[in-house]
C-alpha positions in Angstrom: -15.7 -11.2 1.4 -16.1 -9.1 -1.8 -13.5 -9.6 -4.5 -12.4 -6.4 -6.3 -10.6 -6.7 -9.7 -8.3 -3.8 -10.3 -6.8 -3.6 -13.8 -3.4 -2.0 -14.1 -2.9 -0.7 -17.6 0.5 -2.0 -18.7 1.4 1.2 -20.6 1.1 3.2 -17.3 3.6 1.0 -15.5 7.3 2.0 -15.3 9.5 0.1 -17.7 11.6 -1.3 -14.8 8.5 -3.3 -13.7 8.6 -5.4 -16.8 11.2 -7.6 -15.3 10.3 -10.8 -13.4 8.8 -9.7 -10.1 6.7 -11.8 -7.9 4.0 -10.0 -5.9 2.3 -11.6 -2.9 -1.2 -10.2 -2.2 -2.3 -11.3 1.3 -6.0 -12.1 1.6 -8.7 -12.3 -1.0 -10.6 -9.0 -0.6 -8.9 -7.1 -3.5 -7.5 -8.5 -6.7 -5.0 -6.7 -8.9 -4.7 -7.8 -12.5 -2.2 -6.5 -15.1 -3.5 -6.6 -18.7 -0.2 -8.0 -20.1 1.0 -9.7 -16.8 4.3 -7.7 -16.4 4.0 -8.7 -12.7 3.2 -12.1 -11.3 0.5 -11.7 -8.6 0.0 -14.5 -6.2 -2.9 -14.5 -3.7 -2.5 -16.2 -0.4 -4.5 -16.5 2.8 -1.5 -16.9 5.0 2.0 -15.4 5.3 4.7 -18.1 5.5 7.8 -16.4 7.0 10.1 -18.5 4.8 8.1 -18.3 1.6 7.8 -14.5 1.6 11.5 -14.2 1.0 10.9 -15.3 -2.6 8.8 -12.2 -3.4 9.8 -8.7 -4.4 6.5 -7.1 -3.3 3.9 -7.8 -0.6 0.5 -6.1 -0.7 -1.7 -6.3 2.4 -5.3 -4.9 2.2 -6.5 -4.9 5.8 -9.6 -6.8 6.9 -11.8 -6.7 9.9 -9.9 -9.3 11.9 -6.2 -9.9 11.7 -4.6 -13.3 12.4 -1.0 -12.2 12.0 1.3 -13.7 14.6 4.3 -12.2 16.2 6.5 -14.4 14.1 4.8 -13.2 10.9 5.2 -9.6 11.9 8.9 -10.1 12.6 9.2 -11.8 9.2 7.5 -8.8 7.5 10.0 -6.4 9.2 12.9 -8.5 8.1 11.5 -8.7 4.6 11.5 -4.9 4.3 14.9 -4.3 5.9 16.5 -6.9 3.7 15.3 -5.2 0.5 11.6 -6.1 0.0 8.8 -3.7 -0.8 5.7 -3.6 1.3 2.3 -1.9 0.8 -0.1 -1.9 3.7 -3.6 -0.6 3.0 -6.2 0.3 5.6 -9.7 1.7 5.1 -12.6 2.9 7.3 -13.0 1.1 10.6 -13.0 -1.8 11.1 -10.8 -2.5 7.9 -7.6 -1.6 9.8 -6.7 -4.9 11.5 -3.6 -6.1 9.7 -2.4 -2.5 9.1 -2.5 -1.5 12.7 -0.8 -4.7 13.8 2.0 -3.9 11.4 2.3 -0.2 12.2 2.3 -0.9 15.9 5.1 -3.4 15.4 7.1 -1.1 13.2 6.4 2.3 14.7 4.3 1.9 17.9 1.5 3.8 16.2 -1.8 3.0 14.4 -4.3 4.4 12.0 -7.3 6.1 13.6 -10.6 7.9 12.9 -13.2 7.6 10.2 -13.1 10.6 7.8 -15.0 11.2 4.6 -13.7 12.9 1.4 -13.1 12.4 -2.2 -9.7 14.1 -2.8 -6.4 14.1 -1.0 -3.8 16.8 -1.5 -0.2 15.7 -2.5 2.6 17.2 -0.5 3.2 20.7 -1.8 7.0 20.2 -1.8 6.7 17.9 -4.8 10.4 18.0 -5.6 11.1 15.8 -2.6 8.1 13.5 -2.9 8.8 9.8 -3.2 5.4 9.3 -4.8 3.0 11.4 -6.9 5.7 13.6 -8.5 3.3 14.5 -11.3 0.1 15.0 -9.4 -1.3 17.7 -7.1 -4.4 15.8 -6.0 -5.4 12.2 -5.9 -8.5 10.2 -5.0 -8.6 9.7 -1.2 -11.3 7.0 -1.0 -14.8 7.6 0.4 -14.3 6.9 4.1 -10.8 6.8 5.3 -8.4 6.6 8.2 -5.3 8.7 8.8 -2.0 8.2 10.5 -0.2 10.2 13.2 2.9 12.3 12.1 6.1 10.4 12.6 9.7 11.5 11.7 10.5 8.1 10.3 7.7 8.4 7.7 7.3 10.9 4.8 3.8 12.1 4.2 2.9 11.8 0.5 -0.8 12.8 0.6 -3.0 14.6 3.1 -6.7 14.5 3.8 -8.0 17.4 5.8 -4.5 18.1 7.1 -4.0 14.6 8.3 -1.5 12.1 6.8 -3.3 9.7 4.5 -0.5 8.1 2.5 3.0 7.8 3.9 6.3 6.2 2.7 9.5 5.1 4.2 12.8 3.5 3.3 13.7 1.0 6.0 17.0 -0.7 5.8 17.3 -1.8 2.2 13.6 -1.9 1.5 10.6 0.3 1.1 7.2 0.8 2.7 3.9 2.5 1.8 1.1 3.0 4.3 -2.3 4.0 2.8 -5.4 4.9 4.8 -7.8 4.8 1.8 -7.5 1.6 -0.3 -11.3 1.7 -1.0 -10.4 4.0 -3.9 -9.3 0.9 -5.8 -12.9 -0.4 -5.7 -13.6 2.0 -8.6 -12.0 -0.1 -11.3 -12.9 2.3 -14.1 -11.4 5.6 -13.0 -8.0 6.2 -14.5 -6.9 8.4 -11.6 -7.2 5.4 -9.3 -5.0 3.4 -11.7 -2.4 6.1 -11.7 -2.3 6.1 -7.9 -1.5 2.4 -7.9 1.0 2.8 -10.7 2.8 5.5 -8.7 2.9 3.2 -5.7 4.4 0.4 -7.8 6.9 2.8 -9.3 8.2 3.8 -5.8 8.2 0.3 -4.5 10.1 -1.2 -7.5 13.4 -2.7 -6.1 
């Protein structure tokens, strides 16, 4: 499994993030590093339903085969509804496994398709956006998947008129669904860093 190191420039992060927040990153296929360590990232290959309660954020970058149990899926839902922040990233098939397990458990729907494109369009009604309040376009990723419309989710970015990035507030917590996390494999492009920073800003408790 390829490890991707993604550097988050500290100066681009919201001031609120400089508190003590533990971030659980599930799996080893993508690494996020902060230059001045304002966030404490911890990488784990399993989700312990009791242990995840100690984290403020959970990032899941989907792989080709998911091993999440019903108990873990239930614990993730409880984590969000009790005030936790969850990012779930998918990518071109078959990198959708964990994501689709989670979205099926939460909403009864899943990411689908394999589309190509370099740019996603931010929701035109920017005054109501949860994310990307200062951007009109963002990198979509090379080959992506999209999600069906759902009244419980707000579409934040579109690719070819299909929802690519969506957000929700569930109970006391927050959720971001992303169908193009491959954009983070480009560790140099500042626009990719800005996308992650906007996601972190929204997810900040």
